[in-house]
N, C-alpha and C positions, 0 to 999 in steps of 0.2 A: 504494500500500500504506500502511495506517495505521501511522505511526511515531511514537508518543507521546513517546519519549525525545528525538527530534530536535525535536519541537514544544515540549517542555518547555524545552530549551535556548534555543530561539528566543524564548520568551515570558518568560524569566527575566532580563531586562536589568537589573533592580534588585538581583540577588542578589550579584554580584561574589564568587563563591566562589573559593577558591584551589586546591581540588582536588575532584574528583568521583569517586564510586564508582558505576558503572553496573551494574545487575543485570538479567539477561536474563529469560526465562520463569521462572516460579516454581520454586524447589527442590521445594516440595510445597504442597498446599492441604489443610488438615486441621483438625479441632477439637482442637488441642493448644495449650497456652499455658504455657511454662516460667516465666513471671513471675507471672501472676495465679492460676493453678491448676496448679502443677507436679505435684501428686499426683492430679489429677482428669482421667481420660481416659475418655470424651471431655469436653472443656471446653465452655463455653456455645455458642460460635459459631465458624464457619469462618474461619480465617485464611489469607491468602496469605503464604507464607514465603519469604524469600531468605537466602542466605549459606551458611555452613559446613554440610557434609553430616551432621554429627553432631547436628543439631537433634532434640531430644527434650524431653518434659516435664521430665525430670530433668537437662537439660544443665547442665554446669559449664564454667568457663573452661578447665580442663584438657581436658575432653572435646571442646570446640569446637576447641581448638588441635590436637587429633589428627584433625580432619576430613580426609578424603581429597581433598576438592575443595570448591569454592564456585561458585555460579552468578553471583557478582559478579566484576567484572573487575580486582580488585586482589588479588594473590596473598597478600600479608601480612595481609589482612583475612579472618578466618574467623568473624567475628561473625554473629549472626542478626538480621534485621530482619523484622518482620511487622506486618500490618494487616488489617482485616476485608474479606472478599470482598463484591463488589457484585453485585446481581441486578436484572434487569428484571422488574417485576411487571405482567404483561400486563393492560391495562384490560378486555379482553373476556373472556379465558379465566380470569383470576385465577391463572394459573400463573406460576412463577418460572423464569427462565433466567439463566445467568451472563453477566456483561459482561466483555469482554476488555480488556486493557491491554497496553502495550508494554514492561512491566517497571518496575522501581523505579530512580529516580535519587536518590542521596544526596549532598548538598552538604556537605562538611566546611569550615566557615567560620571564619575568624579574626575574631572579634567581641568587643566589650566592652573596657573599659578595662584588662583584664589582658593584652591582646595587646601585643606589643612595638611594633608600628606605632602603637598608640594610647598609648604611653608606659608600658605596664605591664611587669612582670617576665617575662611569657611565659605562654602557655597550657600546660596539662598534658594528658598522655594519660589515657585511661580506665584505671583500675586493674584488675588481674585480679579477676574475680567481679562486676564492675560491671553493673548492670541499671537500666533506667528506662523509664517510659512517659510519653507526652504525650497530652493529650486525655482525654475521659471517655466510655467506652462506654455509660453509662446516660443521658447528656444528650439532651434532646429540644428544648431551647430555650436562648436566652441569658438569663443571670441578672444580669449586672453591667453598669453603665453603661460604655460604651466609653471606654477610656483612663483608667479609674479607677485602674489601676496595681497593684492587689493581685495576689498570686500566683494567686488564683482567676480574676480577670479576664484575666490574662496567659495562663493555661491555656486559657481560653475563646477568646481571640483567636488562640491558636497554630494553631487550625484555620481553614484558608482554602480557598476555591474560586475558580477562574476558568473561565468558560465561553469556550473558545477558538473564535474564528471567523476566517474568511479575510478579508483577508490578515493583518492585524495588530491586529484589534479584539478585545480580550478580552471585551467585551460585558457581562460580569457579574463582579463581585468581591464576595464575602461570606463569612460564616461558616456559612451553611446552604446547602442545595441551591437552585439556581435553579428556574425553572419554564418552561424553554425548551430547545429543542434546541441542542446545542453542536457545530457542524459539524466542528470540528477537535479535539473531545474535551473532556471535563470534567476539568480539571486540579485534582486534590486535593493539598493541600500541608499539611505540619505542621512547626512549629518545635519542636525538642526543648529541654529545659532545658540551660543551659550553665554552671551554677554548682553546685559540690559542697560538702558539709559537711566534706570532708576526712577523714572517719572511716568512715562506713557505705557499703558498696557496694550496699546495698538497704535498704528500710524496709518496715514493715508495710503501708503503702498504696502502696508502690513509687514514691512521689513526694516524701516529706518529706526525703529525703537529698539532693535536688537542688532547684534553683530556676531560674526564668527570669531573664534579664537585665532590667534595669529598663525598657528600651524594647523588649523582646521580641527584636528583631533586632539590638539593640546596647544599650549602656548599662553599668550597673554591676551587680556581684553584691551581694546583700544581705550584711550582716555575719555572718549566721548560716550563710552558704554562701560562704566566702571564696575557694575554690579555683576559678580560671577554667579551663574545659574548652573543647575544640573544640565549636562549635555545629553540630549536625546539623540538616539541613533536608531533609525527604522530599518528593519529587514523584512522583505517579502520574497518568497520563492515561487515563481510562476512555473507551472507544469507545462512548459513548452514542448517537452518530449512527447506528450500525448498526441501531438500533431506531426510527428517526425515522418510518418509514412506518406504524408500528403504534400511534401515539398522536397525539393532537391537542393541541398546547400551548395552544391557545386555549380548550379546554373541559375537557380531562382534567387531573387532578392529576398532579404529577410522579410518574412510574411506576418510579423506581429506588429500591431499598432496600438497606441494608447487611444483612449476615448476622446482625446484632444485632436485626433486626426494626425498623430505623429508617428511616422514609421522609422524615425531616427533614434529615439530613446532620450534625446536631450531635454524633452519637456517633462521628464519625471520630476515630481514634486510632492512634498508632504505638508500637511496642515495640522495644527495643534490648537485646541481651545481648552484652557485649563478648567478642570472640574475636580481637582484634588481637595481632600481634607488637608488644608495647608499646614495645620499643626502636626498631623501624622507624617506628612512628607518632610517637614523641617526636622522632626525628631529622627526620622530615618536617615536624613543627611548627616545629622550631628552624631548619631550613636550607632549606626549600623554599617560602618565601614571600618570594622575592627580587624586588624591583621592577625589577632590572636584567636579568632573564632571564625565560623563559617560565613559571617557577613562580609568578611574581607575577601571572600572567594566568590562573591556574586550569588550566594544562596538566598533568594528572596524569602523563603520560609523561615530563615534563621533570624530575621528582623522582627522583634516583638511588637513593633509599631505598625506592622503591615499584616493583613489577613489575606492569605492566599486561598482562593477557592478552586475547586476542581474544574477541569476543562468541561466536563459533562454538565455541570451547573451553569457555568458561564455561557455555554453554547445554547442554552435555552432562551437567552435574552435576545429577542428579535423585535423589530418594529416594522409596520407596513410602510411601503413607499407612499409618499404623498402625491406622486405623479403617476398617472395611469399610462404607461408607455412600455413597449417591448424593449428590454435591454439585454435579454438572454435569448437562447435559441439561435436560429439562423436568420441573420438580418441582411437586408439589401444595402443598408447604409448605417453608419454609426448614429446613435441616438443624438437628437438635436441637430445642429448644423455644423458638422465638422468634416469638411472635405479633407482628403489627404494632402498635406503640405510638407514637401521634402526640404524646404529651405534652399540655401543656407541662411537666408534672412529669417527674422522672426515671423511666426505665423500671424495671420489675421484671424481674430475671433469674430464669429457672426452670431447674431441672435436668431431665434426661430422665425422672427418676423422679417429679417432681411437676408434670408438664406439664398445664396447664388446657385445651389444645386437642387 
């Protein structure tokens, strides 16, 4: 049985996270986006959503805290996490079919010189109302020289892929899609910003109030964003191998596309809206990274401030989509108005009312 979360753990030897939040099958898949377009329903493209059951376009911190359940396995975390849905674009029929995955795994990492282990004063919890995104849904190519170090380059580098193969050969690592089958899954990863300006819980572009660490996975916060946060790192493993008999990697173009209309992979992005019990998270930050017990080795269950629920319980948490449209099965086109756009320039986003296709 395809088990991407276990594969993700096996292939993440360089992560050294100190606790993980595992999320099961999606809470919902729907064209709703509480960060980019909270008042526009439907939003541009289909998202796969995890977390608290009060996910809505107009979700607030208080409404998330009132969620009745979460499909993620830490009870104190009623946050929402979402990312674009992936489809197989059949080279022969030109039809679209959804690609499965084994759920979302979120690493909560103690990174940067603000962390106590690195000599800092300590990391802070996300404040109520906090939202952020990482990645660029319009991107179709790289624009910055690698390791140039600007926030734009770090945002671009935050998007990663590994083509997982048996037994331990990743085979491919890059910022865009590969062009080969991945027998053990396509592992899509994204680093979230870990520095906050200390004032704004959101911003007009949903990025300016936060910043990446200087080395992306570690380093310093810029002086403009002096408050060090836990660093979130998302992993999703798409079961692209299920379609391996229906395309030829030697002659066909890569046949997988995001719901954004992106066949390049550069539009991969992740969203986060805080729904944590902030006291529980701050206690976990302060007291559950102990090198003398299992909390120092990333064992979430060892942290007495967090309650880990079973996958079977979490997987019962589901909500109905608020939009009645086909997003699964065999589709003639991607949901909404998302024509395939190869780039290299940024894609144009269309609404349902001004669709050119």
